[in-house]
C-alpha positions in Angstrom: 0.0 -0.2 -0.2 1.3 3.3 -0.8 1.6 6.6 1.1 -0.2 9.1 -0.9 -0.6 11.7 2.0 1.5 14.2 0.0 -0.1 13.2 -3.4 -3.2 15.0 -4.8 -5.6 13.0 -6.6 -8.3 14.6 -8.9 -11.2 12.0 -8.1 -13.2 13.8 -11.1 -10.6 12.4 -13.7 -10.7 8.8 -12.3 -12.5 5.9 -14.4 -14.1 4.0 -11.1 -15.3 0.6 -11.5 -17.0 -2.0 -9.3 -17.8 -5.5 -9.5 -20.7 -6.6 -11.4 -21.4 -9.1 -8.5 -22.0 -6.1 -6.1 -25.2 -5.9 -4.3 -28.0 -3.5 -4.9 -27.5 -1.9 -1.6 -24.2 -0.5 -2.7 -22.0 -2.3 -0.2 -19.0 -2.6 -2.4 -15.6 -1.1 -3.2 -14.8 0.6 -6.5 -11.1 0.6 -8.0 -9.8 3.0 -10.6 -6.4 3.2 -12.3 -4.0 6.1 -11.7 -1.8 7.9 -14.4 1.2 6.5 -12.2 0.0 2.9 -12.7 -1.1 2.5 -9.2 -4.8 1.6 -8.3 -6.9 3.6 -6.2 -9.7 1.8 -3.8 -12.6 3.5 -2.3 -16.0 2.7 -0.5 -18.8 3.1 -3.1 -21.0 4.4 -0.2 -18.6 7.3 0.5 -17.1 8.5 -2.8 -15.8 11.5 -1.1 -14.1 9.5 1.4 -10.6 8.0 2.1 -8.9 6.3 -0.8 -6.4 3.5 -0.3 -3.8 3.3 -3.2 -2.0 0.1 -4.0 0.7 -0.8 -6.6 0.1 -3.1 -9.5 2.1 -6.0 -7.7 -0.1 -5.6 -4.7 -3.4 -5.6 -6.5 -2.2 -8.8 -8.4 -1.3 -10.5 -5.4 -4.9 -9.8 -3.9 -6.4 -10.9 -7.2 -4.6 -14.2 -7.3 -5.4 -14.9 -3.7 -9.1 -14.2 -4.4 -9.4 -16.3 -7.4 -7.8 -19.3 -5.6 -10.2 -19.1 -2.9 -8.0 -17.9 0.0 -10.5 -15.4 1.2 -13.4 -17.3 0.8 -13.8 -17.8 4.5 -14.6 -14.1 4.7 -17.9 -14.4 3.1 -19.4 -17.3 4.7 
């Protein structure tokens, strides 16, 4: 996870995307690629709230774990 405390991110320029598996109540996260190759993540219910920014290798590691079922126990 990157420290972006000194970096200004213009949210209006970002192409936010959320999973098609998200439920209708809006309990999901959204992700957007940044110009420098990192990925911003936010809570869809609080679009002006905090962002967490990850590097591509961090996102890749998470996605590989999710696809292999490493986090399935969290949804049961």
